C-alpha positions as a Python dict, from the first residue, in 0.01 Angstrom:
ca = {
    (1, 'M'): (0, 0, 0),
    (2, 'K'): (336, -235, 58),
    (3, 'A'): (564, -278, -175),
    (4, 'V'): (595, -605, -274),
    (5, 'L'): (910, -583, -607),
    (6, 'S'): (1165, -351, -566),
    (7, 'S'): (1328, -192, -892),
    (8, 'A'): (1621, -453, -839),
    (9, 'D'): (1401, -735, -744),
    (10, 'I'): (1181, -642, -1129),
    (11, 'S'): (1546, -627, -1279),
    (12, 'R'): (1681, -990, -1136),
    (13, 'A'): (1307, -1121, -1253),
    (14, 'I'): (1323, -1005, -1632),
    (15, 'T'): (1710, -1134, -1631),
    (16, 'R'): (1565, -1494, -1522),
    (17, 'I'): (1308, -1520, -1711),
    (18, 'S'): (1532, -1435, -2035),
    (19, 'H'): (1764, -1720, -1934),
    (20, 'E'): (1447, -1946, -1860),
    (21, 'I'): (1313, -1837, -2235),
    (22, 'I'): (1665, -1951, -2389),
    (23, 'E'): (1666, -2220, -2193),
    (24, 'K'): (1301, -2397, -2233),
    (25, 'N'): (1349, -2284, -2613),
    (26, 'R'): (1707, -2427, -2678),
    (27, 'G'): (1811, -2100, -2787),
    (28, 'S'): (1653, -1797, -2956),
    (29, 'E'): (1564, -1910, -3277),
    (30, 'D'): (1210, -1824, -3406),
    (31, 'I'): (1137, -1631, -3107),
    (32, 'V'): (898, -1349, -3129),
    (33, 'L'): (823, -1153, -2803),
    (34, 'L'): (460, -958, -2815),
    (35, 'G'): (345, -737, -2529),
    (36, 'I'): (51, -711, -2402),
    (37, 'P'): (-38, -327, -2383),
    (38, 'T'): (22, -137, -2184),
    (39, 'R'): (312, -253, -1954),
    (40, 'G'): (376, -630, -2080),
    (41, 'I'): (458, -390, -2412),
    (42, 'H'): (764, -255, -2225),
    (43, 'L'): (810, -554, -1999),
    (44, 'A'): (873, -753, -2354),
    (45, 'E'): (1115, -485, -2488),
    (46, 'R'): (1316, -517, -2176),
    (47, 'I'): (1319, -943, -2189),
    (48, 'G'): (1429, -885, -2586),
    (49, 'S'): (1685, -660, -2498),
    (50, 'E'): (1832, -899, -2228),
    (51, 'I'): (1804, -1196, -2450),
    (52, 'G'): (2016, -978, -2741),
    (53, 'V'): (2262, -957, -2464),
    (54, 'I'): (2290, -1310, -2363),
    (55, 'V'): (2296, -1453, -2706),
    (56, 'G'): (2423, -1157, -2892),
    (57, 'Q'): (2191, -1086, -3132),
    (58, 'S'): (1847, -870, -3112),
    (59, 'I'): (1516, -1058, -3114),
    (60, 'P'): (1183, -957, -3267),
    (61, 'V'): (983, -735, -3016),
    (62, 'G'): (602, -648, -3090),
    (63, 'T'): (248, -530, -2932),
    (64, 'L'): (-63, -719, -2961),
    (65, 'D'): (-372, -504, -2859),
    (66, 'I'): (-615, -746, -2745),
    (67, 'T'): (-894, -460, -2685),
    (68, 'L'): (-1143, -584, -2904),
    (69, 'H'): (-1141, -960, -2782),
    (70, 'R'): (-1190, -889, -2440),
    (71, 'D'): (-1502, -1041, -2321),
    (72, 'D'): (-1582, -687, -2067),
    (73, 'L'): (-1629, -451, -2338),
    (74, 'R'): (-1983, -408, -2176),
    (75, 'S'): (-1901, -367, -1812),
    (76, 'K'): (-1625, -139, -1860),
    (77, 'P'): (-1541, 196, -2038),
    (78, 'P'): (-1415, 241, -2369),
    (79, 'R'): (-1032, 230, -2377),
    (80, 'A'): (-819, 322, -2621),
    (81, 'L'): (-683, 97, -2884),
    (82, 'T'): (-286, 43, -2931),
    (83, 'P'): (-194, -47, -3256),
    (84, 'T'): (-69, -440, -3280),
    (85, 'K'): (283, -437, -3425),
    (86, 'I'): (375, -759, -3552),
    (87, 'P'): (761, -809, -3678),
    (88, 'S'): (814, -832, -3995),
    (89, 'G'): (892, -1170, -4011),
    (90, 'G'): (521, -1234, -3855),
    (91, 'I'): (445, -1484, -3639),
    (92, 'D'): (382, -1810, -3859),
    (93, 'G'): (574, -2107, -3756),
    (94, 'K'): (710, -1841, -3509),
    (95, 'R'): (782, -1953, -3111),
    (96, 'I'): (573, -1648, -2951),
    (97, 'V'): (593, -1530, -2581),
    (98, 'L'): (330, -1347, -2489),
    (99, 'V'): (429, -1081, -2233),
    (100, 'D'): (223, -873, -1977),
    (101, 'D'): (262, -740, -1616),
    (102, 'V'): (10, -953, -1363),
    (103, 'L'): (-167, -1299, -1447),
    (104, 'Y'): (-519, -1279, -1254),
    (105, 'S'): (-784, -1458, -1403),
    (106, 'G'): (-647, -1554, -1735),
    (107, 'R'): (-908, -1326, -1933),
    (108, 'T'): (-672, -1092, -2042),
    (109, 'I'): (-450, -1377, -2226),
    (110, 'R'): (-780, -1594, -2362),
    (111, 'A'): (-825, -1223, -2514),
    (112, 'A'): (-448, -1241, -2646),
    (113, 'L'): (-507, -1569, -2800),
    (114, 'D'): (-803, -1497, -3032),
    (115, 'A'): (-631, -1189, -3144),
    (116, 'L'): (-288, -1355, -3195),
    (117, 'G'): (-530, -1670, -3414),
    (118, 'E'): (-622, -1381, -3611),
    (119, 'I'): (-321, -1257, -3737),
    (120, 'G'): (-137, -1593, -3776),
    (121, 'R'): (-40, -1971, -3681),
    (122, 'P'): (223, -1950, -3438),
    (123, 'A'): (431, -2291, -3331),
    (124, 'L'): (362, -2242, -3027),
    (125, 'V'): (267, -2020, -2740),
    (126, 'Q'): (451, -1961, -2413),
    (127, 'L'): (319, -1706, -2136),
    (128, 'A'): (555, -1471, -1923),
    (129, 'V'): (451, -1251, -1660),
    (130, 'L'): (573, -1019, -1372),
    (131, 'V'): (332, -1135, -1122),
    (132, 'D'): (117, -1442, -1121),
    (133, 'R'): (-160, -1390, -879),
    (134, 'G'): (-396, -1689, -889),
    (135, 'H'): (-724, -1680, -887),
    (136, 'R'): (-746, -1828, -1241),
    (137, 'E'): (-1117, -1836, -1394),
    (138, 'L'): (-965, -2044, -1717),
    (139, 'P'): (-719, -2297, -1715),
    (140, 'I'): (-433, -2053, -1838),
    (141, 'R'): (-80, -2090, -1667),
    (142, 'A'): (195, -1896, -1715),
    (143, 'D'): (580, -2052, -1863),
    (144, 'Y'): (769, -1785, -1685),
    (145, 'V'): (674, -1582, -1384),
    (146, 'G'): (894, -1327, -1205),
    (147, 'K'): (713, -1367, -866),
    (148, 'N'): (412, -1584, -749),
    (149, 'L'): (229, -1340, -538),
    (150, 'P'): (-56, -1548, -341),
    (151, 'T'): (-354, -1272, -287),
    (152, 'S'): (-737, -1263, -189),
    (153, 'H'): (-984, -1094, -472),
    (154, 'E'): (-968, -786, -247),
    (155, 'E'): (-668, -712, -265),
    (156, 'I'): (-529, -514, -541),
    (157, 'V'): (-170, -586, -771),
    (158, 'K'): (-9, -229, -890),
    (159, 'V'): (303, -287, -1120),
    (160, 'S'): (468, 51, -1165),
    (161, 'I'): (686, 23, -1496),
    (162, 'H'): (973, 309, -1514),
    (163, 'E'): (859, 366, -1895),
    (164, 'V'): (478, 449, -1826),
    (165, 'D'): (497, 536, -1394),
    (166, 'G'): (837, 678, -1378),
    (167, 'E'): (977, 401, -1159),
    (168, 'D'): (966, 22, -1132),
    (169, 'Q'): (806, -135, -846),
    (170, 'V'): (515, -356, -762),
    (171, 'Q'): (308, -292, -462),
    (172, 'I'): (-32, -506, -258),
    (173, 'A'): (-285, -288, -106),
    (174, 'G'): (-600, -418, 21),
    (175, 'S'): (-925, -298, -142),
    (176, 'H'): (-1000, -91, 164),
    (177, 'E'): (-684, 157, 120),
}
């Protein structure tokens, strides 16, 4: 495995994404961050904390479980559901920023949009990802990207987040490793 992002790189990416979210939305009013399990939850919390430091007030952060909306349920082993936690103000009329670790085919985000549609009607939905590795199968793109990482289909991108894995880093490996 080859390291492509260090802990410091991830920290800088989170800071940059946080500033970009504030700039693009002309402040933090009505922004709600929703992390997609597993690592997207922790990235959303970090971005929310960083935005809070920048603007001087906390912003709502929640989680959005997409398991039952995935189109690969039959082909992959079952996984435990993570509870969806929507902040008390809800999502209706809010500026939702979905947060995930890696954007690949776009199918996870399609599932997230389906799950979001069952909960309410946001004013708009944006997407923040730590890594965009390309190879989209659906017309989905991220609004905020920590690192564009061109890969082949055979390569594996492994994101490690301290809260889950004990360290922060992004590695890439060929499928033969």
